[in-house]
C-alpha positions as CSV (number, residue, x, y, z in Angstrom):
1,X,-99.3,146.6,136.7
2,X,-96.2,146.9,137.6
3,X,-95.6,150.0,134.6
4,X,-98.3,151.7,136.9
5,X,-96.9,151.2,139.8
6,X,-93.3,152.6,138.5
7,X,-95.2,155.3,137.1
8,X,-96.4,156.3,140.8
9,X,-93.0,155.7,142.5
10,X,-91.7,158.5,140.1
11,X,-94.5,161.0,141.1
12,X,-93.4,160.5,144.3
13,X,-90.0,161.7,144.1
14,X,-90.9,165.0,145.7
15,X,-92.6,163.2,148.8
16,X,-90.1,160.5,149.6
17,X,-87.2,162.2,150.2
18,X,-83.7,162.3,151.7
19,X,-81.9,165.4,152.5
20,X,-78.7,163.8,151.9
21,X,-77.4,161.5,148.9
22,X,-74.5,159.8,148.9
23,X,-73.4,157.2,146.4
24,X,-76.9,157.1,144.7
25,X,-77.8,153.1,144.5
26,X,-75.6,152.0,147.0
27,X,-77.0,153.0,150.5
28,X,-80.2,150.2,150.4
29,X,-78.2,147.7,148.9
30,X,-75.5,147.7,151.6
31,X,-78.3,148.1,154.5
32,X,-78.0,144.8,156.5
33,X,-80.4,145.3,159.5
34,X,-83.6,147.0,159.9
35,X,-84.9,147.8,163.1
36,X,-88.6,149.1,163.1
37,X,-91.3,150.7,165.6
38,X,-95.1,151.3,165.2
39,X,-98.7,149.6,165.1
40,X,-100.5,146.9,163.5
41,X,-99.5,148.0,160.2
42,X,-95.6,147.0,161.1
43,X,-95.7,144.6,163.5
44,X,-94.6,141.0,162.9
45,X,-95.9,137.9,164.8
46,X,-92.6,136.6,166.9
47,X,-93.0,133.3,168.4
48,X,-92.2,135.1,171.9
49,X,-94.5,137.8,170.9
50,X,-98.2,138.6,172.3
51,X,-100.5,136.4,169.9
52,X,-101.5,138.8,167.1
53,X,-99.7,141.9,168.4
54,X,-95.8,141.5,168.6
55,X,-92.8,140.1,167.6
56,X,-91.5,139.9,171.5
57,X,-93.0,140.5,174.8
58,X,-96.2,143.2,175.6
59,X,-96.2,145.8,178.5
60,X,-97.1,142.9,181.0
61,X,-94.2,140.8,180.1
62,X,-91.9,143.7,179.3
63,X,-88.5,142.5,179.5
64,X,-86.9,139.4,178.1
65,X,-83.5,137.5,178.2
66,X,-80.4,137.7,175.6
67,X,-81.5,134.0,174.8
68,X,-85.0,135.1,174.2
69,X,-84.4,137.6,171.6
70,X,-81.7,136.0,170.1
71,X,-83.6,132.6,169.4
72,X,-86.8,134.5,168.6
73,X,-88.3,133.6,165.4
74,X,-90.5,135.0,163.0
75,X,-93.8,133.5,162.4
76,X,-94.8,133.6,158.6
77,X,-97.9,135.2,157.5
78,X,-99.2,136.3,160.8
79,X,-99.5,140.2,160.4
80,X,-102.8,142.6,160.2
81,X,-102.7,142.1,156.4
82,X,-103.5,138.1,157.1
83,X,-100.4,137.5,155.5
84,X,-97.0,138.8,154.7
85,X,-96.7,142.6,155.9
86,X,-94.8,145.8,153.9
87,X,-91.0,144.9,156.2
88,X,-91.3,141.3,155.5
89,X,-91.8,142.2,151.9
90,X,-89.1,145.2,152.0
91,X,-86.2,143.5,154.0
92,X,-87.4,139.4,152.4
93,X,-87.4,138.5,156.0
94,X,-90.4,136.5,156.3
95,X,-90.1,133.9,158.7
96,X,-87.2,132.0,161.0
97,X,-84.5,133.8,162.7
98,X,-83.8,137.4,161.7
99,X,-79.8,136.5,161.6
100,X,-80.9,134.3,158.1
101,X,-82.0,136.9,156.5
102,X,-80.1,139.1,154.1
103,X,-81.7,142.1,155.4
104,X,-82.2,141.3,159.0
105,X,-85.5,142.7,160.5
106,X,-85.5,143.3,164.5
107,X,-89.2,144.6,164.8
108,X,-90.7,145.5,167.6
109,X,-93.8,147.6,166.8
110,X,-96.8,146.6,169.0
111,X,-100.2,146.4,166.8
112,X,-102.8,148.9,168.7
113,X,-100.0,151.1,169.7
114,X,-100.2,155.1,170.0
115,X,-97.3,157.3,170.6
116,X,-97.6,157.9,174.1
117,X,-99.5,156.5,177.0
118,X,-99.8,159.9,178.9
119,X,-101.1,161.6,175.8
120,X,-103.7,159.1,174.7
121,X,-104.8,155.5,176.9
122,X,-103.5,152.2,175.9
123,X,-106.2,149.9,174.2
124,X,-105.2,147.2,176.2
125,X,-103.3,146.9,179.3
126,X,-100.5,144.7,177.6
127,X,-99.9,147.2,174.6
128,X,-96.6,149.0,174.4
129,X,-96.4,152.2,173.4
130,X,-94.4,153.7,170.9
131,X,-92.1,155.5,173.5
132,X,-92.0,152.1,175.7
133,X,-91.4,150.1,172.5
134,X,-87.8,152.5,172.3
135,X,-87.6,151.8,176.3
136,X,-87.5,148.2,175.6
137,X,-85.8,148.1,172.9
138,X,-82.5,150.3,174.5
139,X,-82.9,148.4,177.6
140,X,-83.2,144.8,176.3
141,X,-82.1,144.7,173.0
142,X,-79.5,147.0,172.1
143,X,-77.1,145.4,174.6
144,X,-77.7,142.3,173.1
145,X,-77.6,142.2,169.4
146,X,-75.0,142.7,167.2
147,X,-73.5,145.9,166.3
148,X,-73.8,147.0,162.8
149,X,-71.4,149.8,160.9
150,X,-74.2,153.1,161.0
151,X,-74.3,152.6,157.3
152,X,-75.8,149.2,157.1
153,X,-78.9,150.1,159.2
154,X,-82.3,151.4,158.6
155,X,-84.8,152.6,161.3
156,X,-88.4,152.4,160.2
157,X,-91.0,154.0,161.9
158,X,-94.7,153.8,160.7
159,X,-96.9,155.4,163.8
160,X,-100.0,158.0,163.9
161,X,-102.8,155.9,162.2
162,X,-104.4,154.8,166.1
163,X,-103.5,158.6,167.5
164,X,-105.3,160.1,164.4
165,X,-108.2,157.8,164.8
166,X,-108.4,157.5,168.8
167,X,-109.2,161.2,168.9
168,X,-112.3,161.0,166.1
169,X,-114.9,161.8,169.1
170,X,-112.5,163.5,171.4
171,X,-114.3,166.7,172.7
172,X,-112.1,167.3,175.4
173,X,-109.2,168.2,173.4
174,X,-109.4,172.2,172.0
175,X,-106.1,173.1,170.8
176,X,-105.3,170.6,168.4
177,X,-101.9,172.0,166.9
178,X,-100.4,172.3,170.3
179,X,-101.7,168.3,170.9
180,X,-99.9,167.3,167.7
181,X,-96.8,169.1,169.0
182,X,-97.0,166.9,172.2
183,X,-97.5,163.9,170.2
184,X,-94.3,164.9,168.0
185,X,-92.2,166.0,170.8
186,X,-93.0,162.3,172.6
187,X,-92.2,160.8,168.9
188,X,-88.9,162.5,168.4
189,X,-88.0,162.6,172.2
190,X,-88.3,158.4,171.2
191,X,-86.3,158.7,167.9
192,X,-83.3,161.4,169.4
193,X,-82.7,158.1,171.6
194,X,-82.8,155.4,169.1
195,X,-80.1,158.1,167.0
196,X,-78.1,158.3,170.0
197,X,-77.9,154.8,170.4
198,X,-77.7,153.5,167.3
199,X,-76.6,156.2,164.7
200,X,-78.4,154.8,161.8
201,X,-77.7,155.1,158.4
202,X,-81.1,156.6,158.1
203,X,-84.4,157.0,159.6
204,X,-87.4,156.1,157.4
205,X,-90.7,157.8,158.4
206,X,-94.2,157.2,156.9
207,X,-97.3,159.2,157.6
208,X,-101.0,158.2,158.1
209,X,-102.9,157.0,155.2
210,X,-106.4,158.3,154.5
211,X,-108.4,156.5,157.3
212,X,-111.3,158.1,155.7
213,X,-111.2,155.7,152.5
214,X,-111.0,152.4,154.9
215,X,-114.4,150.7,155.5
216,X,-114.8,151.7,159.1
217,X,-115.3,155.2,157.8
218,X,-117.3,155.3,154.9
219,X,-121.1,156.3,155.3
220,X,-120.2,158.3,157.9
221,X,-119.5,162.0,156.4
222,X,-119.0,163.2,160.0
223,X,-116.3,160.8,160.5
224,X,-115.1,161.1,156.9
225,X,-114.8,164.6,157.7
226,X,-112.8,164.2,161.1
227,X,-110.8,161.8,159.8
228,X,-109.5,163.9,157.0
229,X,-109.1,166.8,159.4
230,X,-107.1,164.8,162.0
231,X,-104.8,162.9,159.4
232,X,-103.7,166.3,157.8
233,X,-102.5,167.6,161.1
234,X,-100.6,165.1,162.1
235,X,-99.1,164.3,158.7
236,X,-98.1,168.2,158.8
237,X,-96.9,167.9,162.0
238,X,-94.6,165.0,161.2
239,X,-93.2,166.0,158.2
240,X,-92.1,169.4,160.1
241,X,-90.6,167.7,162.5
242,X,-88.7,165.5,160.6
243,X,-87.2,168.1,158.5
244,X,-86.0,169.8,161.7
245,X,-84.6,166.7,163.1
246,X,-82.3,166.3,160.2
247,X,-80.6,169.5,161.4
248,X,-79.4,167.8,164.3
249,X,-78.2,164.3,163.2
250,X,-76.0,162.8,160.7
251,X,-78.4,159.9,159.6
252,X,-80.3,160.6,156.8
253,X,-84.3,161.4,157.7
254,X,-86.3,159.5,155.0
255,X,-90.0,160.8,154.7
256,X,-92.5,158.5,152.7
257,X,-95.9,159.7,151.6
258,X,-98.1,156.4,152.6
259,X,-101.3,159.0,152.2
260,X,-100.4,160.0,148.9
261,X,-99.4,156.4,148.0
262,X,-102.5,155.0,149.8
263,X,-105.0,157.3,147.9
264,X,-103.2,156.7,144.3
265,X,-103.5,152.7,145.0
266,X,-107.2,153.7,145.8
267,X,-108.0,155.4,142.8
268,X,-106.1,152.8,140.7
269,X,-107.3,150.0,142.5
270,X,-108.5,148.1,139.4
271,X,-105.2,148.3,137.5
272,X,-103.6,146.9,141.0
273,X,-106.2,143.9,140.8
274,X,-108.5,144.6,143.3
275,X,-112.4,144.9,142.7
276,X,-113.6,145.9,146.0
277,X,-112.2,149.0,147.9
278,X,-115.4,150.0,149.7
279,X,-115.9,146.5,151.7
280,X,-113.7,143.9,153.4
281,X,-113.3,140.5,153.4
282,X,-111.3,137.9,155.7
283,X,-110.7,135.7,153.5
284,X,-108.0,134.8,151.1
285,X,-109.9,137.2,148.3
286,X,-107.3,139.5,147.0
287,X,-109.4,141.0,144.8
288,X,-110.5,142.6,148.5
289,X,-108.4,146.2,149.4
290,X,-109.1,145.7,152.8
291,X,-109.3,142.5,155.1
292,X,-111.3,144.3,158.0
293,X,-112.7,147.7,158.1
294,X,-108.9,149.0,158.9
295,X,-106.2,147.0,157.8
296,X,-105.5,146.4,154.0
297,X,-104.8,143.0,152.4
298,X,-101.4,141.6,152.0
299,X,-100.8,142.6,147.8
300,X,-101.5,146.3,149.2
301,X,-98.5,145.3,151.5
302,X,-96.7,144.0,148.5
303,X,-97.0,146.9,146.7
304,X,-96.4,149.5,149.1
305,X,-92.9,147.6,149.8
306,X,-92.3,147.8,145.8
307,X,-92.6,151.3,145.8
308,X,-90.6,152.0,149.0
309,X,-88.0,149.5,147.9
310,X,-87.8,151.5,144.5
311,X,-87.1,155.1,146.3
312,X,-84.5,153.4,148.5
313,X,-82.3,152.0,145.5
314,X,-82.2,155.3,144.3
315,X,-80.4,156.5,147.3
């Protein structure tokens, strides 16, 4: 099983890229703090978070004090996977205070988030969009979190899953390239603010996995084709904008092709120990790839983290 996974990581060398290479193998080893923004695939549950949505706060409880943040703790096995999430596997920060982890995980992702509420409506009145996650982070977290040297930080961005899904049946958007460019303007406007405030060693961008292969789309040919089209458009816009952003920052820009990785994992599910990739089970049966209609199970997150860790370790 691990041999199969290692083979995939090697093939992804061209799609999980860094435009600058310094001291191969040293960067990821030296990272002490990971900050994260995104949606349900990335959020971790915090003791002071909105239940099943966030590490801390929500849109209706947006601010927090220094004490509330610094004493907050990660609740274990409470992510969209039904267990641990990919960032917990990647950092080894599974529970308790992030300060106690070898690689601290400060996760501001919010389940159900889109990029910008000015472009797509919030799922709930308490949802924090990615743009607002960054505002929350810069306003209340950056001033109180201990400063790290740039080369010891990584910013993880995984957003777009809800954005691409939410427009599947949209009849009002007529210019899709312009819409995705507007999304990228909002996303990279937020990225630029974090980049200026933190000057991280690297930004890691994951693109949108194939929603057309999730149980929620199967059996509906129209939904499948629309998912493919919207996802491909979004991923192309993200790749282009991330590459362009590198020209204006000293931070490394890393792109991991989650779309390709999920496709490979689904195609090789049996080798990874999965017996069912079309249905789902909200249970502890890890022979299922999917926990529900749109979220993968804990083992998928673990394999994904291994692939990303392997790539980061080569930088």
